[in-house]
DORORO-120326 format. One record per atom (N, C-alpha, C): z negated, x, y negated. Coordinates in steps of 0.1 Angstrom, whole numbers, plus 5000, padded with zeros to 4 digits. Atoms other than C-alpha are relative to their C-alpha. Layout:
N
ZXY...
END
This chain:
473
500350125008169671294565498549985000501450015001166171234553499549865005500550134995163970964568499749914989500350105011163570644548498550004997501450015004160370604529499349895006500850124994157570384541500249874992499850125008158270154512501349935004498850064995161870114524499949935014500250064987160770044560499349874999500850125001158269784549500949894994499150105005160969614528501049955010499150054990163369604557499349915010500850094991160669464580499749874994500250125007159969204554501249915001498850085000163569094553500349955014499850054987163769084591499149895004501050114997160568874594500449874993499650125008161868634567501249945007498950064993165168594587499649935013500550064987163268524619499249884998500950115003160668294604500249954986499850045013162168124575498949924994501150065006159767984550500249854999499750155001161467644548499849945013500350064987160667394575501349995008498850014991162967384605500749874999499350135001165667124603500049935013499950094989165566834627501349945002498850064998168266634642500349894990499850105010167766384614500250064986499749935012168266644587501550014998498649985002171666694571500450145002499749864998171367064575500450084987499649955012172367124539498750044992501349965007169467334523500450074987499649935012171467464494499249974987500750045012169567264468498550005002501550004997166067314484499450134995500749885004163467554472499850095012500049924988163667854495498550045004501449974997159867894493499149884997500850125003158367544495498650025003501449994998154667504492499549865003500650134996152767214509499149954989500950075009151166974485499649875005500450134995149366654488501149894999498950095001152466474476501150025009498949964991154666654501499450065013500749954989152566684533500850055012499249964989155466734556500550145000499449865002156467074542498950105005500949904995154967374560499750104989500349895009153167644540500750125006499349884996155067974541499150095010500849914991152068154557499949945014500150064986151967904586501250025008498849984992155567954596500150135007499949874994155068314604499450015014500750014987152968214634500849925010499250084991155767994649501350075003498849934996158368174669501049905006499150104994161568004681499749985015500250044986161367824714501050085009499249924992162668044743501249935007499050084994164767754757500450055014499749954986164467904792499050115004500949904995162868184812499049955010500950054990160368174840498849924995501150075005157468064819500349864996499650145004159267774803500449915011499650094989160767644835498849985009501250024992157367684852499349884994500650115006155967444826500849875003499150124997158967204832499749955014500350044986158267214869498749935002501450065000154567144864500049864994499950135006155466854841500749905010499450094990157766714869499049965011501150034990154866734894499149894994500950105007152766544868500649865000499450135001155266274864500249945015499950054986155766254902498749925004501350064997152066164905499749884991500450115010151665934874501049895000499150115000154765734868500649975014499650034986155765774905499049905006501150094995152465594913500249864993499850125007153065334886501249925005498750074996156665264898499849935014500250074987155165164932499149884999500950115001153064884917500749875006499350114994155764634929499549985015500550004986154564724965498649945000501450055001150964654955500149854997499950145004151964324938500449915012499650074989153764204969498949995011501149994990150964314992498849924997501250085004148164164972500349855001499750145000149963824971500349945014499550064987151363785006499450055012500549954987149564005031498749955004501450044996146663865051499150125002500849884999145464225053499650064986500349965014145164255015498550004998501450005003141764355002499549874992500350125007141864034981500149875009499850124992142663805010498749935004501350054997138963765020499249954989500750055011137963694985500149854998500050145002136963344976500949964989499150035011139163364946501550025003498749964996142263454966501049884997499150125002143663094964500449994985499650015014143663124926500950114995499249895005145663444925501549954998498650045003149163414911500750134996499249885005152063654901499550054987500549965013150763654866498750075000501449945000147163734874500150145007499949874993148164024898500750094990499249915009150664154872499150064989500949945010147764204848499550135004500549874996146464484869501050114997499049905003149764674867500350024985499749995014150464584831498950084992501149935007146964704820500150155004499949864996147465024840501150074992498949945007150865094824499750014985500350005014149664994790499150124996501049905003146665224791500650145002499349884997148865504805500750054987499349975012150965494773499150004988500950015012148265394748499150124999500949885000146065684759500750124993499349895007148865904745499750014985500350005014147765804710498950104997501049905001144766034716500350135008499749884991146066264744501050094993499049915007148966394722499350094990500749925009146766504693498950095006500949914993144166644717500750125006499349884995146766864733500450094989499749925012147966974699498950094995501249935005144467084691499350095010500849934990142867194723500750045013499349964988145567234749499749925013500150074987145467144786498549995004501450004996141667214789499449864997500650135004140866884771500849885005499150124997143666674786500450015015499450004986145466774818499050025011501049974989142566914838499049895002500950114998140066634832500949885005499250114996142966384836500450005015499749994985143866524871498849965008501250034993140266494882499749855000500350155001139866134869501149925008498950084993143266024884499750005015500349994986142366144919498849915004501250084998138965974916500449854999499650145001140665644905500749955012499250044988142965644935499049985011501050024989139965694959499249884998500750125002138065424942500849875003499150124997141065184944500049975015499950024986141065244982498849935005501350064995137465104984499949864994500250135007138064794963500149885009500050134993137464444977500149884991500050115009137464224946501150034989499049995010139964154919499550084988500549935011137764284891499850155003500149854996137264614911501350064999498749955001140964664913500450014985499750005014141264584876499450134993500749885006138764864867500550135006499649884994139765124892501550034999498649985001143465084894500649984986499550035013144064934860499550094989500649935011141665094836499950155002500349864998140565424851501350075003498749934997143965504866500950014988499250005012145765414834499650114990500449905009143665634812500250145005499849874994143865924836501550044999498649975001147665904837500550044986499749975014147865904799499650144997500449875003145866224798500850115007499149914993148366384822501450004994498550025003151766254810500350064987499549975013151866314773499750154996500149855002150466674772501150075008498949944992153066754799501349994992498850015008155866614777499950094987500249925012154466794746500250155003499949864996154267124765501550045002498549984998157967094776500750014987499350015013159067004741499750134992500349875007157267324727500850125006499449894994158967554752501649994999498650025000162467404747500449944986499550065012164567324716501449955002498650044998168367324721500249935013499950064987167867224757498849905002501350084999164866994750500349875008499750134993166466664761500250025015499849974985167666824794498750045007501349964993164266984801499149885001500850124999162466654793500649915011499450094989164966464816499750065013500449944987164266714844498649975003501450034998160566674839499749865004500350154998160566294837500649965013499450044987162866284868499050025012501049994989159766384888499449865003500550134998158666024883500949925009499050074991161865904900499850055014500249954986161266134930498749945005501350064996157666004931500249855003499750144998159065654928500849975012499350014987161165714959499050025011500949974989158465874980498849915001501250094999155365664971500349865004499850144995156865314975500450005015499650004986158465415009498750035009501249974992155265575022499049894999501050115001152965305008500549885007499550124993155265025020499950015015500149994985155465165055498650005005501450004995151765225058499349874998500650135003150864885043500749895009499350114994153564665059500550035014499549974987154564855090499049985011501050014989152964855124499949865006500250134992151764575147499449904991500450135007151264225133500150024985499849995014152364345099498850064993501249955007148964505092500050144996500049865004150064855088499350095010500649914990149165155109498550044996501249955005146265255087499149914992500850095008145164965066500150044985499949975014144864945028499250124996500949895004141965195024500650135002499549874997143465485042501450024995498749995006146965415030500050054986500249965014145865454994499450144999500649875001143665755001501050115004499049904996146565935018500950044988499249975012148565894986499250094990500849925008145666044967500050155004500049874995145466344990501350074998498749955002149166394987500250064986499849975014148966414949499150124996501149905004145866654948500650144998499549875002147666984953501050014988499050005011150466894928499350004987500750015013147966804901499250134998500649875001146067134908501050104994499049915005149267324902500349974985499750045014150067124870498950044991501149975008146567184857500050154996500049855003146967564859501350044993498749955006150667584848500349954986499650065013150867354818499150064989500749945012149867544786500949994988499250005012150967514750500550134996499449885005153267774735499550034986500349985015152367724698498550004998501450005004149067784681499549864997500550145002146767474678500149964986499950075013147167234650498649984995501350015006144167234626499849894989500050115010145066944603499349885005500650124996143966584606500349975014499950034985143466464642501249905002498950094999145766164637501050034989499049975010149066244620500549884993499850125007149065964595501450004993498749995007152266094578501149955009498950064991154265984609500249854998499950145002153565624601500749974987499250025012155265674567501450045001498649964998158465804582500849885005499250114996161165534585500650025013499449984987162865694614499049985012501150014990159565714634499649855002500450144999158565354626501149925007498950074994162065224636500050035015500049974986161865414669498949935008501150074994158465264676500449865003499650144998159864914672501149995011499050004990162865004694499350025014500749984987160565134722499249885004500750124997158464824719500949905007499150104994161464594727500550055013499449954988162864824753499049995012501050014990159564844772499649855004500350144997159064464769500949955010499150054990162064414790500350095012499549914990162764724810499250005013500849994988159864714834500049895010500050124992160564374848500550025014499649984986162564474879499150095008500949914993160164754887498749925005501250074996157264504889500449895010499850134992159064204905501250015010498950004991162064324925499649995015500450024986160064344958499749855003500350144997158663984954501349924998498750085002162163864942500850025013499349984987163664024974499449915011500650094990161163844996500349854997499650145004161963524976501449975005498750024996165563574986500150025015500050004985164563615023500150145006500049874995164463995026498750045006501249964994161964155049499150084990501049945010158764285031500250155000499849854999159264645043501250044993498849965006162864655032499949974985500250045014161864484999499350124993500749895006159564784992501050124998499149905001162465014998500949994988499250025012164364864969499550084988500649925010161865024946500450155001499649864998162765364962501450024996498649995004166465294956500150004985500050005014165765204920499650144994500549875006163865534914500950115004499149894996166365744934501250004990498950015010169165614910499550044987500549965013166865664881499950154998500049865001166666034889501250054993498849965007170266074879500149944986500050075013169765834850499150084990500949925009167166074836500550144997499549865001168766414842501450004993498649995005172466354835500049954985500050035014171966154802499250104991500849905007169266414792500950124996499149895003171866694794501049964990499150045010174366484775499449984986500650035013171866394748499950124991500049885008171666754737501350034994498749975005175366744731500549884991499550125008176066384718498949944991501150065008172666304703499049925008501150074992169366174715499949854997500050145004169465844696501249935006498850064994172965784709499849965014500250034986171965804745498949905002501050104999168865594740500649864997499450125003170965324724500949955012499250044988173365324753499249965012500950044989170465314778499449864998500650135003168965014760501049895003499050104999172164814759500449985015499650004986173164904795498849935009501150074993169664804808499949864997500050155004169764474789501049925008498950074992173064384806499649995014500350004986171864484840498849905003501150094998168564284837500549854999499550145001170463974826500749965013499350034987172263994860499050005011501049994990168964014879500049895010500150124991169063664893501349985008498750024993172663704905500150085013500049924987171763954933499249915010500750094991171063714961500050045015500049954986171863914993499450135001500649864999170464235007501050104995499149905006173664424999500149994985500050025015173764274964498850064993501249945006170164374958500050155000499949854999170864734969500950054989499149965011173864764946499449984986500750035012171864604918499050104997501149905002168964844923500650134995499449875004171365144919500449994985499650025014172865014886498850004991501150015008169564914872499250134999500749885000167865234882500650114991499349905008170465454865499849974985500150045014170365254832498650014995501449995005166565234830499550144999500349865001166265604836500350064987499649955013168065664804499049964989501050045009165265474786498850095001501249934997162365654802500150154994499949875005163566004794500650004985499450005013165565904763499049974989501050045010162565754744499250124996500849885003160466074746500950104993499149905006163466294737500349954985499650055013164366064707498850024990501249985009160766094693499950144996500149865004161066474692500850034988499249975012163566454664499349974987500750045012160966314640499150104994501049915007158266584635500750114993499449895007159066844609499250135003500849894995156267074622500049995015500050004986156767164659498649995006501350014995153067174663499549865001500450145000152966794658500849935011499250074990155266724688499249915009500850084991152466604711499549874993500550125007151066374684501149904998498950105002154466214676500449935013499650064988155366164712498949905005501150094996151966024721499849884992500150115009151665804691501249905001498850084999155265674694500049925013500050074987154965584731498849915000501150085000151465444726500249874992499750125008152465204698501149915006498950084994155665104715499649935013500450054987153865054748499149885000500750125001151864764735500749895007499250104993154764564750499750005015500350004986153764684784498849925004501250084997150464504782500449855001499750145000152064164776501349965007498850034994155464194792499949955014500150054986154664164830499349875001500650134999152163884825500849884995499150115004154663684805501049975010499050024989157263734832499449935012500650074989154763644859499749854997500250145004153963324839501349925001498750064999157663244837500349965015499750024986157863274875499149885005500950104996154763054880500449864995499750135006155962784856501449945005498750054997159662764865500450025015499849984986159462874902501250085004498949914997162363114899500150124990499949885008163663424882501050004989499050005010166363314859499450024986500649995014164163264828499450144998500549865001162563604835501150104997498949915002165863784836500649984986499550035013167063614804499150064989501049955010163863704784500150155000500149855000163664064796501350074996498749945003167464134793500249994985499850015014167564004757499150104992500949915006164464214748500650155000499449874999166264534760501250014991498950005009169364444741499550024985500649985014167264404709499650144998500449865002165764744715501150094998498849925002169164904718500649984986499550025013170264744686499150064989500949945009167164864668500250154999499749855000167965224679501350024992498849985008171465174664499749984985500450025014169865044632499350134995500649885004167765364631501050114997498949905002170965574634500749974986499350035013172465384604499250064988500949955011169465494583500150154998500049855001170065864590501250054992498949955008172266084568501350015008498749994992174766124597500749875002499450144998175265744599500249965014499950064986176165534629500850085009499249934991178765764642499650155001500449865000176766084637499450045013500749944988175366314665498550014997501550005003171666224661499349985013
END
């Protein structure tokens, strides 16, 4: 038999390449999947900016959905979340220590008598807000320049911020070091890590993101226990090491993890060269609705993380044991991020986020009903699991919006940043409710209702999709 001609070989290779890299944009979870009436060779125009040019698609290979390199990125992302959100989840320990301990760096300040739950909460709320809001720029930066412009400088700045926090003696110093500098650094770390995982996984994306974000739960177990023990343990309640060295040890513990993350996190796809801010995202109804949902979810969800230690002390629990409640919340949150993440790939990412929002709203409405030590422990387990569904579910839900996978970092960063405006105002509002009413009932009602509203907005987003309210979206 004669060998096929070069023309025949080229024709077969062209067919194989077309099958592997179809010229039409990849369908997302919000698409119907019916492409029978679509142009098989769409061309991007100014009136249809979401469609990929056929030449661009040949550079995008399918996500491996596994393998050593992909899971290495997921592990590095988990280390990143261990350091960032794990540190943020420990702010309840800082809140309780700043307000009640005579060894607090603020105790000798002349303004200490004017400190309140609301004023201290501004440090944590600003830190958390800037963490998420920085994603508005960190996501597009990663899409364009990779980890060199985001993860590596973020790791350096974050360790520096922790060391500066350990030296603070005034309220404004803590606001700058712990609130501003720490928040911006964590944003430069978190969102590129999520975008990298989303690039390496497709069918297993929610599970991989859940595994990565679960690192924050492990950090939320280790950091509050270690910090609470170092700050509140020892003779006379002063801690074995004092505030400065307690915080510095946390920084030294995170240093090797961040070095590993800086080396391991890399993008899989070629850089995006279009506009820095993906303006087209703000024109997508599904994306805008998800932003509103995340806003209401974040407005209510963080309340127990900020106030459960002070609430426990209010109910007569020992300060050291009160800090352990945060560890219990985050331990339960580990399962709430991994298990629903695996299920989300099967039943739908929006479905799991809606369930997490409603479940968290119900649990927060019951916050004031946990009055004993045993009741607080059981409550922490239930709340931790339900809130974990929101943390991992929000980022996974945002990945269904972009039509070009090279925009994943921008969509995740922008969505979280806009929704996290609630983080800036939520804790201070709750702190003000405590100061005005002297209890926690009003706080639990406000925060619980906000989470329920967020869950309902996610359901409304599902109704707008072609699959409808009962679809797997």
